N, C-alpha and C positions, 0 to 999 in steps of 0.2 A: 502493500501499499504505501508505502514511503519513497518510492523508487516512484509509480504512477503518479504521484503529488508534483515529485522533483521533473518530472519529466515535462506533463503540464504546466509548472511554472517556468521552466525551461524556454518551451514553444511559445510560451506567451510573452516572453523576454525578449527573445529573437526575431518572434513577429513584431512586436513594437517597435524594434531597429530600424526593421524593412520602412516602416514609416515615414522617416528623416531621409531627406533626400545625400545622398554621398557625392561627395566632390570627384572626385577619379577614383577611390579606391573599392575594392572590392575584397567582402568577406565571406567566409564559406567555414559554415559549423554544422558538428554533425551530429549527431545523438540517436541513438538506438540502444537497440538490445541484442545480445548475444544467446542464443540457443543452443543447447548439442543435440536438439534432434528435429528433422526438417518438420515444418509446419505442413498439413494438410493439405490436401488439392481445393482449390478456391474453390467456393461455391459458387453457381451459378447465377445471379442477383439478374431480375430484369432492369436495364436504364431506363429512367422513367424520359419520357421527354422534355428537349430543353426550355430552362427556361431561364430569362431576361434579366442579368444582373448575377447570374449564380450559375455557378461550375460545380458538376457532381464527381466527390468524392467514392470511388469504389469500394465495395468491402474489401475486408483481408483479415485474416489471422493477428491475432495479438498473442501477446504470451502475457497470462497475469501473475508470473512466479511458478506458478505450481502444472498450469499445464495451456495449451493452447484455447482461446476462445475466437469467436467470431464476429466482427465488429462489420455491422451493417452498413450497408452506405448512405452518402446522407448528402444532401445541398451543404457549401458554404459560398460567401457572397464574392463577388467578381472583385478585380483588383483590374481596371482599366489599365492596360499596357504589359499585364503580366500573365502568365501563363503556369495553371498549376500542375507539377508533376507528382503523382500520388506514390503513396510509402512501398517500398516493396522488399520480399526478401532475398539474400544473395547468401549461398556458400559460399564459408570461407577457409580451407582447410576441412577439420571435425565439424565444426560449431556452424551457423547458419546467423547470419545477422541480418535485423530489419532497421531499415533507414527509413525515415518518418519524410513524410510528403513534404514537399516545398514550392514556394513560388520562385521563378526566374522570369526575369526581365524579357520581353519580346522585343526583339533587335528588326 
């Protein structure tokens, strides 16, 4: 529970940093979870029709400290000039790492 609260706090902190315009600096921050077993196959969820001003974040498996739990897809407010990259699992040697979703500037 403490890890989840920490991750949420850090995500909110870094999301707030994205609101301030940067002169010419680029900042990359990685927050994630490392697990020794692979996540189950993704659950196929129907993607709702597009909504103006909103971005659909697909569902994914999350690690709750004991087991994988499915986090359903949801809408988040769009950020004009930005594209959302959903979170994803990657195998790195014997462990699996979850990389949180993030916003990237559209060029």
